[in-house]
N, C-alpha and C positions, 0 to 999 in steps of 0.2 A: 812345834810342840802342840800336843793335844790338850784340850780342856778336860774338865772332869767327866764330861759326857764323851764316851768313846766314839760316838757317831759324829762328833763335831771337831773342828780344828780352827786354827787362827788363819785369817787372811788379812795380814796387817793387824789392825786393831779390831777388825770385825770377827765375830764368831760365825762360821758357816758350816754347812754339812760337808763331811769329808768328801762326798761324791762330787761336790762342786769345785773344790779347790784347784785340782789339776787344770780344769778348763779355764778357771779364772786366771791362774798363773800363765797358762798358754796365751790367753788374750793379752796380758801385759807384755810379754816378750815378743809376740807377733807385732804389737803396736810399735815397739821401740827398736825393732831389729835393724832398720836402715841407719839409725843414728846411735846405735848402742856403743860402738867403740869411741865415737866422738864424745858422747855424754860421759863415758867412763873417765876420759881424760879431763873433761871440764869439772866433774864432780870431785875428783880426787886431786886436782891440779897436777895430774900425770903421775901421782905417787903409786897408783895401782901397778904401774910398770915395774917400779922398784920392788913392790911386794911380790910380784910374780917372779921376778929374778931371784928374790930371796928364797922362794919355794924351790926353784931349780938348784940354787946353791946347796940347799939342805938335801934335796933328793939325789943329786949327783948322778944324772942319767949316764948310762954306759952303752957302748956299741952293742947292737943286737937286741936290746930290750924292746918289749912291747908295752905300750901305754894305753890305758883307757882313761880318757878325759871326759867325765860325766858333767852334764850341764855345760858342755864345752863351747856352745854358741858358735862364735866366728873363728874359733881355733887358736886364740891367743896363746894359751898355755901349750897346746900341742906343737905349735911352731917353735916355741922356745925349747921344748923337750927334744925335738928332732935336731935342732941346731947344736944342742949340748951333747946329745948321745952319739951322733956320728954314724958311721957305717953300719948298715943292717938294721937300724932301728925303725920301728913302725908305730904309728899312733892311730887310734880310733877315737873319733869325737862323737859322743852321743848327746843328743839334746831332744827335748820333747817338741821344740819349735822348729819346724822345717825351714821357715824363712831365715832363721839365724844360721842354720847350716848352709843354706844357699849363699849367704854372704861370705861365709868361710871358704866354701868351695871355689868361689871366684878368686879369692886371695891365693888359694893353693895353686890354682891354674896359672895365675899371674907370676907366682914365684917358682913355677916348675916343680912342685912338690906333690902333685896329684897322685903319683905312683906309690907314695909312702903314707898316704892319709886316707882313712875310711871315714865316711860321714853316715851316721845311723840315727834315724828318728826312733826314740825309745824312752822308756820310763826308768828312772833311777831305782824304783821299787820292784821292777821286774825286768832285769837286764837280759837281753836276748843273746846271751853268750854261755858256753859251757863252763862248768867248774874249772878252776885252775888254769885260766886262759891268759892272764896278764901278769907282767912283772911289777907294774905300778898302776895305781888308781889315783887320779887327782880329781878334785872338784873345787872350783873357785867361785865363791859368791853364789853358790847354787843350793847348798844343802839346806839353807833356811827356807827355801821355797818348796821343799818336799813335804808331802802331806804327812807321812809317817817316817820320821828321821831314823828310828831304830831299824826299820825294814830296809831302808836304803843302805845303812851301814852293814847289815847282815848280807845284803847282796854284794857289797864291795868285798867282804870277806870271802864269799863263795867264789867269785870269779878270779880272785888273786891266787897265784901259785904259792905253794909253801916257800917262805922267804920273800914273798912279795910285800910291797909297802903301800900303805894308804897315806895320802897327804891332803889335808883340807885347808883351804884358805878362805876365811870368812870374816866379815865384820864382827867385832866383839865389843867388850865393855872396858872402858877406861877405869883403872883402879882408883883414880882420883875423882871424887864426886864433883868438885868445882869444874874440873876440865870436862867431865862428862856433860854437865849442864851447858857449858859453852858449845860443845860439839853438837848437842841436841838443838840448840838455838840455830846453829848453822844448818843442820840437816833439815829441820822442819820448815825453816823459812826460806832458805836459798835453793835447795835442790828441787822441790816441786816447781818453783817459779822458773828455774833454769830449764826443767823439762818442758814446761809450757812454751818457753821462748825458742828453744832449739829443736825439740821434737814435736811440738804442738800437742803435748800430752802431759798434763799436770797430774791426773789421777794415777797413772802408772808409777810415776816417781814418788807420789805420796805413799803408795803401797810399799815401794821398795824401802823407803825410810822407816815406815812402821814395822816392816818385817825384820829390820835390823834390831830394833828395840825389843822385839819378841824373842830373839834368839838367845839360847842359854849362855851364861858366862863361861869363861875358859875352863874352869875346873869341872863344871857341870857337864860340858860337852866332852871333856876328856873321859869322864866316867861313862858316858854313853858309848864312846868308842871302845873302852874296855869291855863293856857289856856285850858288844858284838863279837868278842873273841880276840881282839887285837892285844898284843903285848908290847912292852917297851913304849908305852904311850907317853908322848911328851908334847909340849907346846911352847911356842915362842911368840911373845907380843911384838907387834910391828907398829911403829908410830905411836908408842906409849899405850897400845891396846886398842886403837881404833880398829885394827884388824889383828887377827891371830892366825898362826900356822899350827896345825895339829898334825902329828905324825904317829903312825902305829904300824906294827909289823905282824904279818901272818906267819907264825912260827910252825 
């Protein structure tokens, strides 16, 4: 989300020049790449796996479909998609952090899936693909790190084929204020300390927690998706709203 000055944006609770944010986010994910999957399990007590499975349940991948998974990191969502879709499906994982993609490529080779996976270093706001290229676009826990979210959503709309579907999995807001306060206590006190202990990096996980609190609530983000041109926009809360799944169609 941008501040009132169009030349600045948020990096966690800091206000920074737009031109700096991408590099700062890149630094965060370069730092945590080797421990990223382990930390996801620890931070969410493994629940992120259930959330990603819920995304696939709603998406219902089909044979022959082509997926673009943006901010796809180590390929967690892409692997799920390929398993569900079956014959003829292909996935492209795009991420701005090459070290994350390297970790994912190792996994693909270990699981003999290198032939159906492409790994691309790129920016969600300037996708290096032609119009109408993909059947599905997913982004999980990445949209909040984008400098200009509306630009990224417009790019998603551009590269999807007519009839294609956008699905966004992102941390969100609990509708109950007391529960939100409890969750904030956990997030701000436990997760940065865990990042220091496991990944040797407190600052990166402090940013990740702050970025969650800066992200729009469910209804506000749904409005942004509609603003990019998507129709039939819906969302589902996961774990009482700790995370939310948003869906939209390019008609």
